[in-house]
C-alpha positions in Angstrom: 12.8 -6.0 4.3 12.5 -4.0 1.1 11.4 -0.8 0.9 9.2 1.1 -1.4 8.1 4.5 -1.3 5.1 6.6 -3.1 3.3 9.5 -3.0 -0.9 9.5 -2.8 -4.1 11.2 -0.9 -6.3 10.5 0.4 -9.1 11.6 3.2 -11.0 9.9 6.3 -14.4 11.3 6.1 -15.8 10.2 9.6 -12.0 11.6 11.4 -12.7 14.3 13.8 -9.6 16.2 12.5 -7.8 17.3 9.6 -7.8 14.2 8.0 -11.5 14.8 6.8 -10.1 17.0 4.2 -8.4 15.7 1.3 -4.4 15.9 1.6 -1.3 13.9 0.4 1.8 12.1 1.9 4.8 10.4 1.2 4.3 7.0 2.2 6.7 4.3 2.5 6.1 0.6 2.7 8.2 -1.6 4.1 7.7 -5.1 2.9 9.0 -8.4 5.4 9.6 -12.0 3.8 10.4 -14.7 5.7 11.3 -18.4 4.2 11.9 -21.5 6.3 15.3 -22.3 3.8 17.0 -20.2 1.8 17.1 -20.5 -2.1 20.0 -21.5 -3.9 21.5 -18.1 -4.4 21.2 -18.0 -0.1 18.8 -15.5 -0.1 14.6 -15.4 1.3 13.7 -13.7 -2.4 15.8 -11.1 -4.6 14.9 -7.5 -3.3 14.6 -6.8 -7.0 11.6 -9.1 -7.2 10.0 -7.2 -4.5 10.5 -3.9 -5.9 9.1 -5.4 -9.5 6.3 -7.0 -7.6 4.8 -4.9 -5.1 6.4 -2.2 -6.4 4.9 -2.1 -9.8 1.7 -2.8 -8.4 1.9 0.3 -5.9 3.3 2.6 -9.1 0.0 1.4 -10.9 -3.1 1.4 -8.2 -1.6 4.2 -5.6 1.6 6.3 -6.4 0.5 9.6 -7.3 -3.3 8.8 -7.1 -6.1 9.1 -4.3 -7.1 6.7 -2.3 -10.8 6.7 -1.2 -13.3 4.5 0.6 -16.1 3.5 -1.4 -18.5 5.2 0.7 -16.9 8.5 -0.6 -19.3 8.6 -3.2 -19.3 12.4 -4.0 -15.8 12.5 -4.3 -15.3 9.2 -6.3 -17.8 10.4 -8.5 -15.9 13.9 -8.9 -12.4 12.1 -9.5 -13.8 9.8 -11.9 -15.2 12.8 -14.5 -11.2 13.4 -15.0 -9.9 10.8 -17.1 -5.9 11.6 -16.1 -6.6 11.3 -12.4 -5.6 8.0 -10.6 -7.8 6.5 -8.2 -8.2 3.6 -6.1 -11.0 3.1 -4.3 -10.9 0.7 -1.0 -13.8 -1.9 0.4 -12.3 0.7 4.3 -11.3 3.7 5.2 -7.9 4.4 3.6 -6.3 4.7 7.1 -2.4 4.3 7.3 -3.9 1.2 9.4 -6.0 -0.3 6.4 -3.3 0.7 3.9 -1.1 -2.2 5.8 -3.2 -4.7 6.4 -4.9 -4.1 2.4 -1.0 -4.1 1.4 0.1 -7.3 3.5 -2.7 -9.3 1.4 -2.4 -7.9 -1.5 1.9 -8.5 -1.4 0.9 -12.3 -0.7 -1.2 -12.3 -3.1 1.4 -10.6 -5.4 4.0 -13.3 -4.1 2.2 -16.1 -3.7 3.6 -18.2 -6.8 7.0 -18.3 -5.0 6.6 -21.6 -3.2 9.3 -21.0 0.1 8.3 -17.1 0.7 6.0 -15.8 2.9 5.0 -11.7 3.7 5.1 -11.8 7.4 5.2 -7.8 7.9 3.9 -5.0 6.2 4.5 -1.4 7.6 3.5 1.9 6.3 4.7 5.0 7.1 2.4 7.8 6.6 5.1 10.7 8.0 8.6 10.3 9.3 7.0 9.9 12.7 4.3 7.7 11.8 3.4 4.2 10.8 1.1 1.3 11.0 2.1 -2.5 10.6 0.2 -5.1 10.0 1.2 -9.2 10.4 
C-alpha cells in the first residue's frame, strides 16, 4: 500500500447539507497493488513507481485544485475565467466514493504496462474520520 496526499476543493450541489457549498479537504489516497508473483527484487511494485506515476497524475490534476461534476456549469464557467485556477471536471459527482472509484480506474490505467501488477483497492480519506473504498 502506498499513501498519497493532496489538497483539493469540491462541492456536491445536490447535497442537502454543508457539502453543497464549495469547500476543501486534505485527502489521503491509499493505493493497494497485488501480484501473483513477486518481481526479481522480491516486491509487487516499487513504492516509488506508484508515487511517480499515480502521485504525479494527482499532483497535475487534483492537488490544490477544484474537482467538480460536469453538470456544475456555472461554477465551472466562473473558474475557467481564471487561467491560474486548476480545475478537474468529472463525469460524476466528486463525492469521496466517486473519487475512490475514479482513482482506482485511473491507477489501473497508469500502471497497465507493468504486466504482473494489479491495482486491487483504492481507499480515499476525505477527513481523518471518513473514507470510501473501491475494489
